[in-house]
C-alpha positions, 0 to 999 in steps of 0.5 A, a space after each residue: 359244484 365241488 364236493 368237500 373232503 368231509 362230504 365225500 368221506 361221509 359217503 365212503 366211510 360208514 357203519 361196518 357191514 353197510 353197502 356202498 356203491 362207487 362209480 369211477 371213470 378210468 382213462 384208457 391208455 392211448 394204445 387201447 383200441 376202442 371201436 367207439 373212439 372212447 377215451 375213458 370207461 365208467 366202472 361201478 363197484 358195489 362193496 361192503 365196508 370193512 374194518 381196517 379200510 378207512 379212507 385216508 381223508 380225515 380220522 373217523 369219529 371216535 363214538 361209532 365204529 366206522 369202516 371204509 372201502 379201502 381207498 386213499 384219494 387226492 383232490 384233482 388239480 383244477 377239477 375239484 373232483 377226486 382221484 384214487 391215489 391208492 387201493 388198500 391191499 385186501 380192502 373191499 375195493 381191491 377185492 372187487 378188482 374194479 378200482 385202479 389208481 388214477 380213477 376219478 370218483 364220479 359218484 358214491 351212493 350208500 
């Protein structure tokens, strides 16, 4: 089932200081040796929302102070999912070092 932009944003953006986990799938370069023959790798990122890291999907609700994990996303063509388009420098996802441009969003847990 396709997730709406609003549903994804409600999971990524939340109260300042609250925890969020994002699981992404990274496609491995074709020249990367893999003993298992895998073409992708799943990565779990655990981070804390910070001010100035709001996701570029929709503006935050004005009545509460929201924060994000510092990702700009785009919808996958034909797949209905989302891919990382940009990782905000100094944002929580950038600091983790685990999320890269092009990763597919698999799951978000709060």
